DRENBAKOL-665175 format. One record per residue: residue in three letters; x, y, z of N, C-alpha, C, O in turn. Coordinates in Angstrom, 2 decimals. Layout:
! residues N
type,nxx,nyy,nzz,caxx,cayy,cazz,cxx,cyy,czz,oxx,oyy,ozz
ALA,X,Y,Z,X,Y,Z,X,Y,Z,X,Y,Z;
...
***
This chain:
! residues 250
type,nxx,nyy,nzz,caxx,cayy,cazz,cxx,cyy,czz,oxx,oyy,ozz
MET,145.20,95.05,93.39,143.91,94.79,92.76,143.26,93.52,93.45,143.84,92.44,93.43;
ARG,142.10,93.68,94.02,141.39,92.56,94.64,140.82,91.69,93.60,140.38,92.14,92.54;
SER,140.84,90.40,93.93,140.14,89.42,93.07,138.73,89.16,93.63,138.39,89.53,94.75;
GLY,137.95,88.52,92.79,136.51,88.19,93.22,136.53,87.47,94.58,135.72,87.82,95.44;
LYS,137.37,86.55,94.82,137.26,85.80,96.14,137.61,86.64,97.38,137.22,86.33,98.51;
ASP,138.40,87.74,97.09,138.70,88.62,98.22,137.56,89.34,98.80,137.66,89.89,99.90;
TYR,136.47,89.36,98.10,135.23,90.10,98.52,134.30,89.06,99.40,133.39,89.47,100.12;
ILE,134.60,87.83,99.28,133.75,86.84,99.90,134.09,86.67,101.41,135.23,86.32,101.73;
ILE,133.16,86.90,102.32,133.23,86.48,103.67,132.33,85.33,103.87,131.12,85.43,103.66;
PHE,132.97,84.10,104.33,132.18,82.89,104.49,131.88,82.73,105.91,132.82,82.64,106.70;
PRO,130.64,82.70,106.32,130.20,82.55,107.76,130.34,81.06,108.24,129.75,80.14,107.67;
LEU,131.09,80.90,109.26,131.19,79.49,109.88,130.05,79.36,110.87,130.23,79.34,112.08;
ASP,128.86,79.28,110.29,127.64,79.18,111.12,127.27,77.69,111.21,126.31,77.20,110.61;
VAL,128.15,76.97,112.05,127.93,75.55,112.30,128.07,75.37,113.80,128.58,76.24,114.52;
ALA,127.64,74.29,114.23,127.54,73.98,115.72,128.80,73.59,116.41,128.91,73.79,117.62;
ASP,129.70,73.08,115.74,130.96,72.57,116.44,132.28,72.85,115.61,132.29,73.11,114.41;
ASP,133.31,72.76,116.37,134.56,73.19,115.64,135.05,72.18,114.66,135.85,72.54,113.79;
ASP,134.62,70.93,114.73,134.91,69.96,113.73,134.46,70.37,112.35,135.22,70.34,111.38;
ASP,133.14,70.78,112.28,132.49,71.28,111.18,133.28,72.54,110.69,133.61,72.64,109.51;
ALA,133.56,73.47,111.59,134.20,74.66,111.26,135.58,74.44,110.66,135.97,75.08,109.68;
ARG,136.30,73.55,111.27,137.64,73.25,110.74,137.63,72.62,109.35,138.45,72.94,108.49;
ARG,136.66,71.70,109.16,136.53,71.13,107.93,136.22,72.12,106.78,136.77,72.00,105.69;
LEU,135.32,73.09,107.06,135.02,74.15,106.10,136.22,75.07,105.83,136.47,75.49,104.70;
VAL,136.95,75.36,106.91,138.10,76.25,106.71,139.20,75.50,105.92,139.86,76.11,105.08;
ALA,139.39,74.24,106.15,140.35,73.47,105.32,139.95,73.47,103.83,140.79,73.55,102.93;
LEU,138.60,73.38,103.64,138.11,73.23,102.29,138.18,74.55,101.46,138.49,74.58,100.27;
LEU,137.87,75.63,102.20,137.70,77.04,101.56,138.70,78.05,101.79,138.58,79.15,101.26;
HIS,139.73,77.77,102.55,140.69,78.91,102.96,141.36,79.47,101.68,141.81,80.62,101.72;
GLN,141.46,78.74,100.57,142.00,79.46,99.41,141.03,80.03,98.42,141.37,80.55,97.36;
GLU,139.74,79.89,98.84,138.65,80.32,97.99,137.82,81.56,98.43,136.96,82.05,97.70;
VAL,138.13,82.02,99.61,137.35,83.20,100.18,138.33,84.17,100.82,139.48,83.83,101.09;
GLY,137.86,85.36,101.06,138.72,86.39,101.60,138.80,86.40,103.08,139.83,86.77,103.63;
MET,137.66,85.95,103.81,137.66,85.98,105.19,136.60,84.90,105.70,135.65,84.55,105.01;
PHE,136.85,84.43,106.91,135.87,83.56,107.59,135.21,84.34,108.69,135.90,85.02,109.46;
LYS,133.88,84.25,108.80,133.27,85.02,109.87,132.94,83.95,110.98,132.40,82.88,110.74;
ILE,133.33,84.36,112.21,133.01,83.54,113.41,132.02,84.35,114.21,132.29,85.49,114.60;
GLY,130.89,83.76,114.45,129.77,84.47,115.19,129.66,84.01,116.61,130.53,83.30,117.12;
LEU,128.59,84.40,117.24,128.41,84.16,118.66,128.44,82.65,119.05,129.09,82.24,120.00;
GLU,127.65,81.81,118.21,127.57,80.52,118.52,128.94,79.80,118.71,129.20,79.14,119.72;
LEU,129.77,79.95,117.72,131.08,79.21,117.72,131.99,79.88,118.76,132.78,79.20,119.42;
PHE,131.90,81.23,118.91,132.80,81.90,119.81,132.50,81.58,121.24,133.44,81.39,122.01;
VAL,131.25,81.51,121.64,130.77,81.12,122.99,131.35,79.70,123.22,131.97,79.46,124.26;
ARG,131.18,78.84,122.35,131.61,77.40,122.57,133.14,77.26,122.58,133.66,76.59,123.47;
TYR,133.86,77.84,121.69,135.22,77.52,121.53,136.15,78.70,121.66,137.36,78.46,121.71;
GLY,135.74,79.95,121.73,136.50,81.09,122.17,137.72,81.48,121.27,137.78,81.15,120.09;
PRO,138.64,82.16,121.89,139.79,82.66,121.19,140.67,81.62,120.45,141.32,81.93,119.45;
ALA,140.68,80.39,120.98,141.58,79.36,120.49,141.17,79.01,119.02,142.03,78.74,118.18;
LEU,139.84,79.03,118.75,139.34,78.79,117.42,139.71,79.97,116.46,140.11,79.74,115.32;
VAL,139.56,81.19,116.94,139.93,82.38,116.22,141.40,82.29,115.74,141.70,82.50,114.56;
GLN,142.28,81.98,116.68,143.71,81.82,116.45,143.96,80.73,115.46,144.81,80.90,114.59;
TRP,143.27,79.63,115.54,143.47,78.53,114.59,143.05,78.88,113.18,143.75,78.58,112.21;
VAL,141.91,79.51,113.08,141.45,79.89,111.72,142.43,80.82,111.18,142.79,80.64,110.02;
ALA,142.93,81.82,111.87,143.75,82.86,111.31,145.09,82.26,110.89,145.76,82.83,110.02;
ALA,145.51,81.15,111.46,146.75,80.58,111.12,146.72,79.59,109.93,147.75,79.04,109.55;
GLN,145.56,79.37,109.36,145.44,78.34,108.29,145.78,78.75,106.87,145.93,77.91,105.99;
GLY,145.89,80.08,106.65,146.15,80.46,105.24,145.93,81.88,105.01,146.13,82.72,105.89;
ARG,145.50,82.20,103.74,145.41,83.63,103.31,144.17,84.32,103.81,144.13,85.55,103.85;
ALA,143.11,83.56,104.22,141.96,84.31,104.60,142.05,84.86,106.02,142.65,84.31,106.95;
GLY,141.33,86.08,106.07,141.34,86.76,107.37,140.20,86.30,108.27,139.53,85.33,107.93;
VAL,139.93,86.96,109.41,138.96,86.58,110.33,138.01,87.77,110.58,138.50,88.88,110.78;
PHE,136.69,87.60,110.58,135.70,88.56,110.92,135.02,87.99,112.11,134.29,87.00,112.00;
LEU,135.24,88.62,113.30,134.66,88.17,114.56,133.40,88.96,114.74,133.45,90.13,115.12;
ASP,132.31,88.36,114.48,130.94,89.00,114.39,130.15,88.76,115.67,129.27,87.91,115.76;
LEU,130.55,89.61,116.70,129.95,89.46,118.07,128.77,90.39,118.33,127.96,90.14,119.22;
LYS,128.68,91.48,117.54,127.53,92.36,117.62,127.40,92.86,119.12,126.35,92.75,119.76;
LEU,128.50,93.40,119.60,128.47,93.92,121.00,127.47,95.04,121.25,127.28,95.93,120.42;
HIS,126.86,94.98,122.33,125.78,95.89,122.69,125.62,96.01,124.27,124.97,95.19,124.92;
ASP,126.24,97.07,124.81,126.21,97.22,126.25,126.62,98.60,126.58,126.78,99.39,125.66;
ILE,126.81,98.98,127.87,127.19,100.25,128.25,128.65,100.48,127.61,129.41,99.54,127.37;
PRO,128.95,101.75,127.38,130.21,102.07,126.64,131.45,101.51,127.32,132.33,101.01,126.62;
VAL,131.59,101.54,128.62,132.87,101.06,129.27,132.90,99.51,129.12,133.99,98.96,128.98;
THR,131.82,98.84,129.14,131.84,97.39,128.94,132.27,97.02,127.50,133.12,96.16,127.27;
VAL,131.63,97.72,126.57,131.98,97.51,125.15,133.44,97.84,124.86,134.09,97.16,124.06;
GLU,133.95,98.88,125.49,135.38,99.23,125.30,136.34,98.13,125.81,137.32,97.74,125.17;
ARG,135.98,97.66,127.01,136.84,96.62,127.61,136.79,95.32,126.83,137.80,94.63,126.68;
ALA,135.61,94.99,126.34,135.42,93.76,125.54,136.21,93.89,124.23,136.84,92.94,123.77;
MET,136.14,95.05,123.67,136.88,95.29,122.40,138.37,95.26,122.66,139.09,94.85,121.74;
ARG,138.89,95.60,123.71,140.30,95.39,123.98,140.69,93.98,123.90,141.76,93.66,123.39;
GLY,139.83,93.10,124.39,140.14,91.71,124.29,140.15,91.23,122.78,141.01,90.46,122.35;
VAL,139.19,91.73,122.07,139.04,91.41,120.65,140.32,91.86,119.87,140.84,91.16,119.00;
ALA,140.78,93.03,120.24,141.93,93.59,119.58,143.22,92.90,119.80,144.17,93.07,119.04;
GLY,143.28,92.05,120.91,144.41,91.23,121.11,144.32,89.86,120.40,145.13,88.97,120.65;
LEU,143.34,89.71,119.53,143.26,88.43,118.77,143.57,88.76,117.26,143.50,89.92,116.85;
PRO,143.90,87.73,116.47,144.25,87.98,115.05,142.87,88.20,114.25,142.43,87.35,113.48;
VAL,142.31,89.30,114.47,141.02,89.63,113.86,141.11,90.87,112.96,141.69,91.89,113.33;
ASP,140.51,90.73,111.77,140.52,91.95,110.89,139.32,92.87,111.07,139.46,94.09,111.06;
LEU,138.12,92.26,111.23,136.87,92.98,111.35,136.13,92.51,112.59,136.24,91.34,112.95;
THR,135.40,93.38,113.23,134.52,92.89,114.30,133.29,94.00,114.26,133.32,95.04,113.61;
THR,132.21,93.55,115.09,131.02,94.30,115.00,130.51,94.74,116.41,130.73,94.10,117.43;
VAL,129.82,95.89,116.36,129.09,96.42,117.52,127.79,96.98,116.99,127.81,97.68,115.97;
HIS,126.67,96.73,117.62,125.39,97.26,117.22,125.48,98.80,117.32,126.08,99.33,118.26;
CYS,124.88,99.50,116.36,124.79,100.94,116.45,123.86,101.25,117.63,124.12,102.17,118.41;
GLY,122.85,100.51,117.75,121.99,100.66,118.97,121.48,102.15,119.13,121.13,102.83,118.16;
GLU,121.46,102.57,120.37,120.93,103.93,120.67,122.02,104.93,121.11,121.74,106.09,121.43;
SER,123.24,104.44,121.12,124.32,105.29,121.81,125.59,105.47,121.00,126.33,104.52,120.77;
ARG,125.85,106.72,120.55,127.11,107.03,119.92,128.27,106.77,120.94,129.29,106.25,120.51;
PRO,128.18,107.09,122.16,129.31,106.81,123.11,129.66,105.35,123.15,130.84,105.04,123.34;
MET,128.72,104.39,122.99,129.00,102.98,122.93,129.86,102.77,121.68,130.89,102.10,121.78;
LEU,129.52,103.25,120.60,130.37,103.03,119.39,131.79,103.66,119.53,132.77,103.10,119.04;
GLU,131.86,104.84,120.24,133.13,105.41,120.38,133.97,104.55,121.39,135.19,104.43,121.24;
GLY,133.31,103.99,122.37,134.07,103.05,123.21,134.61,101.81,122.52,135.70,101.30,122.77;
ALA,133.71,101.35,121.59,134.28,100.19,120.79,135.50,100.56,119.97,136.46,99.79,119.90;
VAL,135.49,101.76,119.34,136.61,102.26,118.49,137.88,102.43,119.36,138.97,102.05,118.94;
ARG,137.72,103.01,120.59,138.84,103.10,121.48,139.38,101.73,121.88,140.59,101.53,121.95;
GLY,138.49,100.81,122.14,138.92,99.53,122.54,139.65,98.80,121.45,140.54,98.00,121.71;
GLY,139.28,99.10,120.25,139.89,98.43,119.05,141.30,98.97,118.78,142.12,98.31,118.15;
ALA,141.56,100.20,119.26,142.87,100.82,119.30,143.58,100.78,117.85,144.80,100.75,117.73;
GLY,142.72,100.77,116.79,143.32,100.72,115.54,143.87,99.29,115.02,144.30,99.15,113.87;
ARG,143.81,98.36,115.86,144.26,96.97,115.58,143.21,96.19,114.91,143.52,95.23,114.20;
VAL,142.03,96.53,115.11,140.89,95.83,114.46,139.89,96.84,113.90,139.61,97.85,114.55;
LYS,139.34,96.60,112.73,138.43,97.55,112.18,137.02,97.27,112.76,136.51,96.15,112.68;
VAL,136.40,98.30,113.33,135.14,98.13,113.98,133.95,98.54,113.03,133.97,99.65,112.48;
LEU,132.98,97.72,112.84,131.82,97.87,112.01,130.61,98.08,112.87,130.38,97.33,113.82;
GLY,129.82,99.12,112.55,128.52,99.31,113.23,127.43,98.46,112.48,127.36,98.50,111.25;
VAL,126.66,97.75,113.18,125.56,96.99,112.64,124.38,97.91,112.57,123.93,98.41,113.61;
THR,123.86,98.16,111.41,122.72,99.07,111.20,121.44,98.45,111.49,120.97,98.51,112.63;
VAL,120.80,97.81,110.47,119.58,97.06,110.65,119.78,95.68,110.08,120.18,95.53,108.93;
LEU,119.51,94.62,110.91,119.76,93.28,110.38,118.93,92.99,109.18,117.75,93.35,109.10;
THR,119.55,92.36,108.27,118.82,92.04,106.97,117.68,90.95,107.18,116.87,90.75,106.27;
SER,117.61,90.29,108.33,116.46,89.47,108.53,115.24,90.23,109.12,114.19,89.62,109.36;
VAL,115.37,91.51,109.34,114.35,92.32,110.07,113.45,92.97,108.93,113.94,93.51,107.94;
SER,112.17,92.86,109.16,111.20,93.50,108.17,110.73,94.81,108.83,110.91,95.04,110.03;
ALA,110.11,95.66,107.97,109.51,96.89,108.39,108.36,96.66,109.41,108.16,97.49,110.30;
ALA,107.69,95.68,109.31,106.58,95.33,110.29,107.21,94.97,111.65,106.60,95.32,112.67;
GLN,108.30,94.35,111.74,109.07,94.01,112.97,109.56,95.30,113.61,109.43,95.51,114.82;
LEU,110.12,96.15,112.75,110.56,97.46,113.31,109.50,98.26,113.90,109.68,98.85,114.97;
ARG,108.35,98.32,113.23,107.17,99.04,113.73,106.74,98.45,115.08,106.47,99.18,116.04;
ALA,106.69,97.07,115.14,106.25,96.48,116.45,107.26,96.75,117.52,106.87,96.71,118.69;
ALA,108.55,97.03,117.26,109.53,97.28,118.22,109.54,98.76,118.61,110.33,99.17,119.46;
GLY,108.68,99.56,117.99,108.51,100.96,118.46,109.27,101.95,117.63,109.42,103.08,118.09;
TYR,109.77,101.64,116.47,110.46,102.62,115.72,109.44,103.66,115.12,108.28,103.32,114.86;
ALA,109.88,104.89,114.93,108.99,105.94,114.30,108.56,105.50,112.97,109.27,104.83,112.22;
ASP,107.34,105.91,112.68,106.70,105.60,111.40,107.55,106.09,110.20,107.68,105.36,109.21;
ASP,108.13,107.31,110.28,108.95,107.80,109.15,110.25,106.89,108.86,110.70,106.74,107.73;
MET,110.75,106.34,109.93,111.95,105.48,109.80,111.49,104.13,109.27,112.18,103.58,108.41;
VAL,110.40,103.57,109.73,109.79,102.30,109.13,109.39,102.46,107.79,109.65,101.55,107.00;
ALA,108.77,103.52,107.39,108.36,103.71,106.00,109.47,103.87,105.01,109.29,103.57,103.82;
ASP,110.64,104.36,105.46,111.80,104.47,104.62,112.97,103.78,105.36,113.65,104.43,106.16;
LEU,113.19,102.57,105.12,114.20,101.78,105.83,115.57,102.34,105.54,116.44,102.36,106.41;
GLN,115.76,102.81,104.31,117.12,103.31,103.99,117.38,104.60,104.82,118.54,104.87,105.13;
ARG,116.38,105.38,105.20,116.63,106.52,106.08,117.14,106.05,107.48,118.04,106.63,108.08;
LEU,116.51,105.00,107.94,116.94,104.50,109.28,118.41,103.94,109.21,119.23,104.20,110.08;
VAL,118.67,103.23,108.19,120.03,102.64,108.01,121.03,103.81,107.87,122.06,103.82,108.56;
LEU,120.78,104.73,107.07,121.65,105.88,106.89,121.92,106.68,108.16,123.02,107.17,108.39;
HIS,120.85,106.80,108.97,120.96,107.47,110.19,121.94,106.80,111.14,122.77,107.44,111.78;
LYS,121.81,105.50,111.21,122.73,104.66,112.07,124.08,104.63,111.48,125.07,104.66,112.22;
ALA,124.21,104.58,110.10,125.56,104.62,109.53,126.25,105.99,109.75,127.46,106.03,109.95;
GLN,125.53,107.09,109.71,126.10,108.43,110.00,126.56,108.40,111.45,127.64,108.93,111.73;
MET,125.83,107.82,112.40,126.29,107.82,113.76,127.63,106.95,113.93,128.52,107.33,114.70;
ALA,127.71,105.87,113.24,128.83,104.97,113.26,130.03,105.77,112.66,131.13,105.75,113.21;
HIS,129.80,106.45,111.54,130.92,107.19,110.93,131.38,108.29,111.87,132.58,108.45,112.05;
GLU,130.52,109.04,112.46,130.96,110.15,113.38,131.60,109.51,114.62,132.44,110.18,115.21;
ALA,131.30,108.35,115.04,131.98,107.75,116.20,133.44,107.16,115.87,134.20,106.74,116.75;
GLY,133.72,107.19,114.57,135.04,106.67,114.13,135.10,105.23,113.66,136.18,104.69,113.44;
CYS,133.90,104.58,113.51,133.99,103.21,113.01,134.48,103.24,111.58,134.36,104.20,110.83;
ALA,135.09,102.03,111.27,135.66,101.81,109.94,134.64,101.70,108.79,134.91,101.94,107.61;
GLY,133.43,101.30,109.27,132.36,101.03,108.29,131.14,100.49,109.06,131.01,100.60,110.28;
VAL,130.23,99.87,108.19,128.97,99.36,108.66,128.67,97.99,108.12,129.28,97.54,107.15;
VAL,127.72,97.31,108.76,127.11,96.15,108.10,125.74,96.63,107.64,124.99,97.13,108.48;
CYS,125.37,96.50,106.42,124.13,96.95,105.85,123.70,96.09,104.71,124.52,95.36,104.14;
SER,122.44,96.16,104.36,122.04,95.38,103.19,122.51,96.02,101.83,122.89,97.18,101.78;
GLY,122.45,95.20,100.76,122.89,95.73,99.53,121.98,96.90,98.99,122.33,97.60,98.04;
HIS,120.93,97.03,99.58,119.98,98.04,99.11,120.42,99.55,99.52,120.09,100.55,98.88;
GLU,121.17,99.53,100.62,121.68,100.84,101.22,123.09,101.17,100.83,123.51,102.31,101.04;
VAL,123.87,100.26,100.28,125.25,100.48,99.99,125.57,101.74,99.26,126.40,102.53,99.70;
ALA,124.89,101.95,98.08,125.26,103.10,97.27,124.95,104.37,97.94,125.73,105.31,97.80;
THR,123.92,104.48,98.64,123.60,105.83,99.37,124.67,106.03,100.49,125.17,107.14,100.65;
ILE,125.03,104.97,101.26,126.07,105.14,102.27,127.41,105.55,101.70,128.12,106.36,102.31;
LYS,127.79,105.00,100.53,129.08,105.32,99.92,128.99,106.80,99.44,129.94,107.57,99.60;
GLN,127.82,107.19,98.86,127.69,108.62,98.33,127.77,109.55,99.53,128.41,110.59,99.41;
ARG,127.19,109.25,100.66,127.06,110.19,101.71,128.34,110.17,102.67,128.69,111.21,103.24;
LEU,129.00,109.03,102.84,129.99,108.88,103.82,131.44,108.58,103.27,132.42,108.52,104.01;
GLY,131.49,108.38,101.97,132.83,108.27,101.26,133.08,106.78,100.87,132.52,105.85,101.44;
ALA,133.91,106.65,99.90,134.22,105.32,99.37,135.11,104.53,100.39,135.13,103.30,100.40;
ALA,135.80,105.25,101.21,136.73,104.56,102.17,135.87,103.97,103.33,136.39,103.10,104.04;
PHE,134.67,104.36,103.55,133.85,103.86,104.63,133.35,102.50,104.30,132.55,102.38,103.37;
LEU,133.74,101.51,104.94,133.47,100.11,104.50,131.99,99.73,104.53,131.27,100.14,105.45;
ALA,131.54,98.98,103.56,130.17,98.47,103.66,130.31,96.90,103.47,130.71,96.41,102.42;
VAL,129.97,96.22,104.49,129.96,94.80,104.61,128.46,94.35,104.40,127.58,94.81,105.12;
THR,128.20,93.51,103.48,126.82,93.26,103.07,126.43,91.76,103.30,126.96,90.89,102.61;
PRO,125.56,91.46,104.19,125.04,90.15,104.35,123.73,90.04,103.43,123.40,90.93,102.65;
GLY,123.05,88.86,103.61,121.88,88.76,102.79,122.13,88.59,101.29,121.30,88.94,100.46;
ILE,123.30,88.06,100.99,123.71,87.88,99.52,123.26,86.52,99.09,123.52,85.52,99.77;
ARG,122.60,86.49,97.98,122.13,85.22,97.34,122.46,85.30,95.87,121.91,86.14,95.17;
PRO,123.30,84.48,95.42,123.60,84.43,93.95,122.31,84.08,93.23,121.51,83.30,93.74;
ALA,122.11,84.67,92.01,120.82,84.38,91.30,120.43,82.97,91.10,119.26,82.59,91.11;
TRP,121.51,82.17,90.93,121.24,80.70,90.72,120.78,79.94,92.02,120.38,78.78,91.97;
SER,120.87,80.71,93.24,120.48,79.99,94.48,119.28,80.53,95.13,118.89,80.05,96.19;
LEU,118.62,81.56,94.51,117.51,82.21,95.16,116.37,81.18,95.45,115.99,80.44,94.54;
ALA,115.87,81.13,96.58,114.71,80.28,96.98,113.54,81.12,97.31,113.67,82.31,97.60;
LYS,112.33,80.48,97.27,111.12,81.16,97.57,110.98,81.57,99.05,110.44,82.62,99.40;
LYS,111.54,80.64,99.92,111.49,80.83,101.32,112.94,81.12,101.85,113.87,80.32,101.69;
ASP,113.05,82.31,102.47,114.44,82.60,102.93,114.28,83.44,104.15,113.34,84.22,104.22;
ASP,115.23,83.31,105.19,115.06,84.04,106.44,115.69,85.43,106.29,115.67,86.18,107.27;
GLN,116.26,85.83,105.10,116.73,87.12,104.86,115.62,87.89,104.13,115.13,87.46,103.09;
ALA,115.23,89.07,104.73,114.16,89.79,104.08,114.56,90.71,102.94,113.74,91.05,102.09;
ARG,115.87,91.12,102.94,116.33,92.09,102.02,117.62,91.61,101.28,118.73,92.04,101.58;
VAL,117.41,90.71,100.32,118.57,90.07,99.70,118.94,90.73,98.37,118.07,91.32,97.72;
VAL,120.17,90.65,97.96,120.64,91.08,96.68,121.65,90.09,96.22,122.20,89.34,97.02;
THR,121.93,90.05,94.82,122.88,89.14,94.22,124.26,89.77,94.53,124.37,90.95,94.89;
PRO,125.31,88.92,94.38,126.73,89.47,94.45,126.93,90.57,93.44,127.51,91.60,93.78;
ALA,126.51,90.41,92.27,126.74,91.40,91.19,126.11,92.72,91.60,126.77,93.76,91.53;
MET,124.86,92.70,92.04,124.17,93.93,92.44,124.91,94.64,93.64,125.08,95.86,93.66;
ALA,125.34,93.82,94.59,126.06,94.39,95.77,127.37,95.08,95.40,127.68,96.16,95.89;
VAL,128.16,94.40,94.51,129.38,94.95,94.07,129.17,96.21,93.26,129.86,97.21,93.42;
ALA,128.22,96.12,92.39,127.94,97.34,91.49,127.62,98.55,92.31,127.90,99.67,91.89;
ARG,127.02,98.37,93.49,126.56,99.48,94.34,127.70,99.86,95.28,127.55,100.82,96.04;
GLY,128.87,99.16,95.27,130.05,99.65,96.03,130.34,98.79,97.28,131.17,99.24,98.07;
ALA,129.76,97.63,97.54,130.03,96.81,98.63,131.45,96.39,98.67,132.01,96.09,97.61;
ASP,132.10,96.34,99.84,133.48,95.99,100.00,133.63,94.53,100.31,134.55,93.87,99.81;
TYR,132.76,94.02,101.11,132.77,92.58,101.42,131.29,92.02,101.32,130.33,92.75,101.58;
LEU,131.13,90.73,100.96,129.84,90.12,100.84,129.88,88.88,101.73,130.80,88.07,101.64;
VAL,128.87,88.75,102.60,128.77,87.60,103.53,127.91,86.60,102.78,126.72,86.86,102.57;
ILE,128.43,85.51,102.38,127.75,84.52,101.60,127.95,83.13,102.21,129.04,82.57,102.11;
GLY,126.92,82.56,102.83,127.00,81.31,103.48,126.41,80.12,102.85,127.13,79.32,102.25;
ARG,125.08,79.94,102.97,124.45,78.77,102.54,124.59,78.43,101.10,124.69,77.24,100.79;
PRO,124.61,79.38,100.17,124.81,78.97,98.78,126.05,78.25,98.50,126.12,77.44,97.58;
ILE,127.06,78.53,99.31,128.30,77.80,99.24,128.34,76.57,100.08,128.73,75.49,99.63;
ARG,127.94,76.75,101.34,127.94,75.62,102.29,127.10,74.46,101.91,127.48,73.30,102.06;
ASP,125.94,74.80,101.42,124.97,73.74,101.06,125.09,73.16,99.70,124.35,72.23,99.36;
ALA,125.97,73.64,98.92,126.14,73.19,97.53,126.81,71.83,97.51,127.60,71.55,98.41;
ALA,126.53,70.97,96.52,127.09,69.73,96.36,128.60,69.73,96.40,129.24,68.80,96.89;
ASP,129.17,70.84,95.85,130.64,71.04,95.72,130.78,72.51,96.20,130.60,73.43,95.41;
PRO,131.09,72.71,97.50,131.29,74.12,97.93,132.34,74.86,97.26,132.18,76.05,97.00;
VAL,133.55,74.14,96.92,134.64,74.87,96.34,134.28,75.42,94.97,134.66,76.52,94.59;
ALA,133.46,74.54,94.17,132.94,74.99,92.88,131.95,76.15,93.05,131.95,77.12,92.29;
ALA,131.16,76.00,94.03,130.16,77.16,94.30,130.92,78.46,94.68,130.54,79.52,94.20;
ALA,131.97,78.42,95.51,132.69,79.58,95.86,133.34,80.23,94.67,133.35,81.45,94.54;
ARG,133.91,79.35,93.76,134.56,79.86,92.56,133.49,80.44,91.69,133.78,81.44,91.02;
ARG,132.28,79.93,91.63,131.23,80.48,90.77,130.84,81.83,91.23,130.64,82.72,90.41;
VAL,130.71,82.01,92.57,130.46,83.30,93.15,131.56,84.34,92.92,131.29,85.51,92.64;
ALA,132.81,83.88,93.05,133.93,84.78,92.73,133.92,85.22,91.31,134.21,86.39,91.04;
ALA,133.59,84.36,90.38,133.57,84.67,88.92,132.42,85.71,88.74,132.57,86.66,87.97;
GLU,131.33,85.54,89.40,130.23,86.57,89.29,130.68,87.87,89.73,130.43,88.89,89.08;
ILE,131.39,87.88,90.92,131.89,89.18,91.43,132.84,89.83,90.51,132.79,91.05,90.30;
GLU,133.76,89.02,89.93,134.83,89.57,89.05,134.09,90.17,87.73,134.51,91.21,87.23;
ASN,133.06,89.53,87.24,132.39,90.07,86.09,131.75,91.44,86.49,131.81,92.40,85.71;
ALA,131.16,91.51,87.64,130.54,92.80,88.14,131.65,93.83,88.34,131.42,95.01,88.09;
LEU,132.79,93.43,88.76,133.84,94.49,88.95,134.34,95.02,87.65,134.63,96.21,87.51;
ASP,134.45,94.11,86.65,134.73,94.54,85.26,133.85,95.59,84.74,134.28,96.61,84.20;
ASP,132.54,95.30,84.91,131.47,96.21,84.46,131.45,97.39,85.23,131.16,98.45,84.66;
ARG,131.74,97.36,86.58,131.76,98.57,87.32,132.84,99.53,86.91,132.62,100.73,86.77;
ASP,134.03,98.95,86.73,135.19,99.81,86.35,134.95,100.40,84.92,135.26,101.57,84.66;
THR,134.40,99.57,84.02,134.07,100.10,82.72,133.09,101.24,82.71,133.23,102.20,81.96;
ASP,132.07,101.10,83.56,131.03,102.09,83.58,131.53,103.26,84.43,130.94,104.34,84.35;
GLY,132.56,103.12,85.23,132.98,104.20,86.13,132.05,104.54,87.30,132.02,105.66,87.82;
ILE,131.27,103.47,87.71,130.37,103.71,88.82,131.15,103.98,90.13,130.96,104.99,90.80;
ILE,132.01,103.05,90.46,132.88,103.28,91.58,134.19,102.56,91.25,134.21,101.38,90.89;
ASN,135.28,103.30,91.40,136.56,102.69,91.15,137.36,102.61,92.46,137.44,103.62,93.15;
LYS,137.94,101.50,92.82,138.80,101.31,94.00,140.16,101.53,93.70,141.01,101.42,94.58;
***
């Protein structure tokens, strides 16, 4: 049985490894995984990944969002699979063969997630990028299209907003992972936010999300540990309600 904190992925979105190490030391007992993105990985590489993985119970989500020709992605993913990484990402992009290359490179040692539509992206931005009007008008349709492609390519799951989780689970099955960024606890919602499609932890879990990426509400709190525990409690309450209602049982 997973506890509330097991659902939390905390992003190490900081500029240097001193800050990253401080946050890991502070939160490694309070979250399920740490996310290492491009900024930290480019600066500090595999050594930081190995250090984070060695610190305690929390896993590592290496969020590189690979996007290149299939053979290059496959070779890069072989390198990722040699690290102590639980989850990693590749853009769904335009090519199913690229996703298949990522899965081959992961060789079952790391779970590959397809990135559908970034939660910071608005419909207006997609229209400006040349997406078809029917996809822009129904963002869930676009996300589901990309999720279907990732599923057919053998990916373990997708990164998607909380708005699309329930539909993805219904169409592609409960075992297909849904990792949800753009999570803001109700007590932390701000008028200005760079995430365009946010949901609360309770909403995401009720819809079937497997992991929630939650950064600044924890990182920017006066007491990050207390904030992480508050989020975990909110998730556990939602899990209790979900099980009682029979919406989705794990």
